C-alpha positions in Angstrom: -101.2 8.3 -90.5 -98.9 5.7 -89.1 -98.2 7.9 -86.0 -101.9 8.1 -85.3 -102.2 4.3 -85.4 -99.1 3.9 -83.3 -100.5 6.3 -80.7 -103.9 4.5 -80.6 -102.0 1.2 -80.2 -100.0 2.6 -77.3 -103.1 4.0 -75.6 -105.0 0.8 -76.1 -102.1 -1.3 -74.6 -101.9 1.1 -71.6 -105.6 0.8 -70.7 -105.6 -2.9 -71.3 -102.6 -3.3 -68.9 -104.3 -1.0 -66.3 -107.6 -3.1 -66.5 -105.8 -6.4 -66.1 -103.5 -5.1 -63.3 -106.5 -3.8 -61.3 -108.8 -6.8 -61.9 -108.0 -8.5 -58.6 -109.3 -5.4 -56.7 -112.5 -5.5 -58.7 -113.1 -9.2 -58.4 -112.1 -9.2 -54.7 -114.7 -6.7 -53.8 -117.7 -7.9 -55.8 -120.6 -8.8 -53.6 -121.9 -11.0 -56.4 -119.4 -13.7 -55.5 -119.7 -13.2 -51.8 -117.0 -10.6 -51.2 -113.9 -12.8 -50.9 -111.9 -10.0 -49.3 -114.4 -9.7 -46.5 -114.5 -13.5 -46.1 -110.8 -13.7 -45.8 -110.8 -10.9 -43.1 -113.5 -12.7 -41.2 -111.7 -16.1 -41.3 -108.4 -14.5 -40.2 -110.2 -12.8 -37.3 -111.6 -16.2 -36.2 -108.3 -18.0 -36.5 -106.6 -15.2 -34.6 -109.1 -15.4 -31.8 -108.9 -19.2 -31.7 -105.2 -19.0 -30.7 -105.1 -15.6 -28.9 -108.0 -16.1 -26.5 -106.6 -19.3 -24.9 -103.1 -17.7 -24.8 -104.5 -14.8 -22.8 -106.3 -17.1 -20.5 -103.2 -19.2 -20.0 -101.4 -16.1 -18.6 -104.2 -15.7 -16.0 -104.8 -19.2 -14.9 -106.4 -22.6 -15.8 -110.0 -21.5 -15.5 -109.3 -18.5 -17.7 -107.5 -20.8 -20.2 -110.6 -23.0 -20.4 -112.8 -19.9 -21.0 -110.3 -18.7 -23.6 -110.5 -22.0 -25.5 -114.3 -21.7 -25.5 -114.3 -18.1 -26.5 -111.7 -18.6 -29.3 -113.6 -21.7 -30.6 -116.9 -19.8 -30.7 -115.2 -16.9 -32.6 -113.7 -19.3 -35.1 -117.0 -21.1 -35.8 -118.9 -17.8 -36.1 -116.3 -16.2 -38.4 -116.2 -19.3 -40.6 -119.9 -18.8 -41.2 -120.9 -22.1 -39.6 -123.4 -20.5 -37.2 
């Protein structure tokens, strides 16, 4: 009888640990709260473009640098969800 209770306790602790350890994946992908994982990916794309586009333009010339600043800024604003 004691071994059955002990086994049940071990199984319960195992599943509780698994649920808690996987909770970030569940919460991170729930569309109910706006899908924070997708939001982070979108923001990081915008920030990357904000710096990368002007850098690429700088390697080609002043006019392309100015275009890169504009393109990168637009990408940042769009990916932040401001537009």
